[in-house]
C-alpha positions, 0 to 999 in steps of 0.5 A: 592827506598823507605824505605821500600823496601830499609830496606826488601832488606837489612833484605834479604840481612842480612838474608841471612847471618844470622851469622853476626848477630850470631858473632854480638852477641857471640863476643860482649858479650865476648868482655863484659866479657873480658872487665869486667876484665881489668876495675877500681873497683869503690867503694863509702864509705859514713858517716852522719853528723847531724846538731845539733841546738843551744845550747841557746834558740831562745827566748834569742838569735836569730841567724843571720845565714842562715837555708838553708842546701843547701847554707850553704853546697855549701860554706862549698863544696868550702871551703873544696875542696880548695887547701890547704884542699885537699893538707893536705887530700892528705898528710895524705891519701897517706903519701907522697906530689907528684910533682906539676902537679901530685898533680894537677891532683890528686886535680882535680880527688878528686873534682870530686869524692866527693859528699856532698847530704842532706837526711833530712831538716826537716820543722815546726816541727822539731828544727830550724836548724837542719837536716843530710846530707851525704858525698860519696867520690869514688875510686878504694881502699875501704879503701882510699875512707873510710879514705877520708870520715872521714878526709873530716868529720872532715874538714867539722865540723872544718870548719863549726865553722869558717863559722858560725863564719865569717858569723855572724862577716860579718852580723853585718857589712853588716847591719851596712853598710845598716844605712849608704846607706838609704841616698842615696836610699831615694833620689833615690826614690824621683827621681823616684817619680819626673820622674813618675809624669812628664811621666803621667801628664795629668793622675794624681788625679788633671786632674780627674776633666778636662778629665770628663768634657772635655769628658763629653763635647765630648760625648754631641758633640756625640750625637749632630753629631749623632742626625744630622747625623741620619736626615742627612741619612734619609733626604738622604734615602728620595731623593733616594725613591723620585728619585727612584719612578720618575724613576718608574713612568716615565717608566710606562708612554708611551705617545710621550712626554716622554724621558727615561733616561737610567741613572735615570732607571738604577740608580733607579733599583740599588737603589731597589734593594739594598732597598729589600736587607735591607729589607732581611737581616742586613746591615752588611750582604755582599750582601747588602754592595756589592751591597752598594758600586755598587750604590756609584760608580754608582753615582760617575761615573755619567754615565750610566753602561751598555749605553757605546753605547748610550753616542755620542762621546766625551761625558764625563758626563750627567748633574745632575738633581736638584734630582741628585744634592740634593742626591749629597749635601746630601751625602757629608753631610752625609761623613762630619758628619761621619768623624767628628764623628769618630773625636769624638770616639777617643778624647773620647776613649783618655778620657776614657784612661786617666780616667782608667789609672789615678787609677794605676798611683795613685796606683803606686804613692803611692807606690812609695811614701811610700816607702820613709816612709819604708825606713825611718821606716828600720834604726830603724829596723836596730839599733835593729838587729844590737843588735841582730847581736852582740849577735848571732856573740858571741854565734859563737865565744863561740861554742854554736851555730849551730854545726855539729856531726858524726852520722855514720864514714864511713867503707870499702865498700865491693861492687864495684858501676862499672863498671855495666855488665849489661852496659858493656854486652850492650854496647858490643853486640851493638857494636860487631852488629856494626862492623859485620852488619854494613859493610852491611847495609852501602854497601846496602845503598850506593851500592843497589842490587835488589833482588826483582820484588817490588824492580824493579819497584821502580827502573825503575820509573813507566816503566812496568815490563813485566814478572817475571821468578821465582827462577830456582834451579840449582845443582849448585845453590843448592850446593851454597846455601847449602855452605852458610848454612854450612858457616852461622852454621860453622861461628856461631858455631865458635862464640859460642865458643869463647863466651864459652872459654871466659866465662871459662878463666875469668867467668861471670863476677864481 
């Protein structure tokens, strides 16, 4: 039974008991209304913090602290959400510290409900380092949510001062260590240069002239081979034409002393066909290439095609005429010259590839060599950067660098953000339909019932249906239909009454 027929059968079964659809919708909505009254309410409180720029102009002392707001906030968030900070936050918020297991669960819960997001981070037009970010916390208690957010804002402000002071000191130590590591980098780069030279020995500028000379020599040899090959091909074609003409002349003579050679006549006929195809098409045409292979196979066999009956028993090959011997010699010469031509072209490609790679190899060598000088120049730069880092470290220690300021303190929210009524209603209706409509659908899937002529044809698998008797509505069947309709209406009214009672008891939700 195909999908469409099965779907129509299931739809017919569901429409016969349409009270299941009404029951699924009504009871699902009733459960959703009741669930909204018992699900916990989640409130969200937030505060906005402004990142004030450095007090001393950057032209006098340049800060060494990174200005990437997302990286800094991620570091501060990890620090503020650490166990010591959250333990203090729990003590201030809840008034007492629970046992170790309860404290661990509470810490994990608070970490998942705290969010930090950047809402403004101007670049270019604004002052360097300025920006705005927001702290958000979700809780079942509105006042507690606001208290947690405000306490977190104080933690962020204090932690930012420690973070910047520590990062400035770390930057100073890092720059000083980089200067000591330059020697190791220089040695590594020199080894890279030596390894690269060894791997491209014949592709450097030093071998460029030699590769050019070899390439020119092979090209000259190729020109000579091409010339010899052209002459050999012309000679071969002339010999074949001569053989064809001889065969034609022999075929026109009717004197008693003329002995017709089937091999020569067949070979002449094949070559005439080959020359005719070459006159009409180009050499790479499929018909020309097929005819060329036929001629070559015939010549190599030495026995006329289609004339095996004329060859006496025990004869394996026909002796060649002087003209045919010359043709075979010319063919071997052409094959030799073509092999030589292929070898020369392969060597030419090798030298061309070396010449083409030379600029890239030289460029890479120049880059590697230039990097050595860059590393030497960086050492001088590090000396100046060390002084700048020390000045930035003094500014951060004096709290004259970039700092956090609270723009708006958090207040207790008045309405929750969860649960969302529409989502709960949709989920309840879906569950109700699954509970009431799902069993008939599963039963129809595992135990299909045939109620139509189309379904019977599908099940019979090609066996024709001889006759189709329409449904006869007897008084008993009419009463059964009436009872089913009354049950559908009664069950639907009961489910609607349950929904109305639920709405009257709980209201329309929050």
